[in-house]
C-alpha angles and dihedrals in degrees: 000000000000093000088051090053091048088055092052092048090051089055094046086054091050091053090049092053090051088049092054092049090049092047095052090069102030138056095243140024115263122265098173100077122193094021118122089232093060099046088215121117123191108217111213108197115247088224086075092221094123138023113215128206143163102246099186141352134187140156091279105034153357141212128209123184136199114206118198114241137171114010091350093064090083087067088091098167089058101030093127121037114188134191115192132179118197124172092341094309118120117213127180122193139169127217123326090321136013111273117201097238093046091048092057092054094045088046088070087081105090096214096052112132107212 
């Protein structure tokens, strides 16, 4: 389960990097993922363990989520991983609250504000 979470976190970071590239040339972050106009693609892992999406976007921040699917759905404490950027601060949370084992995996991201 932990390596599956690491894959999802890597993909969330990829979305965040694409968002920053988009925002450098536009007035807001992109909400319409995978459209040619946005330039942002949401990579859903071929493993099928997570479904990724851009949950929100504005001029000052964005939020992407990875929701457990398939065999990973039984990982109830870490069923939803979220990476959010608000006013330049990066936050990475798991589920409705931060669980210790999810936090350790998310903590691998250097810019995480905890």
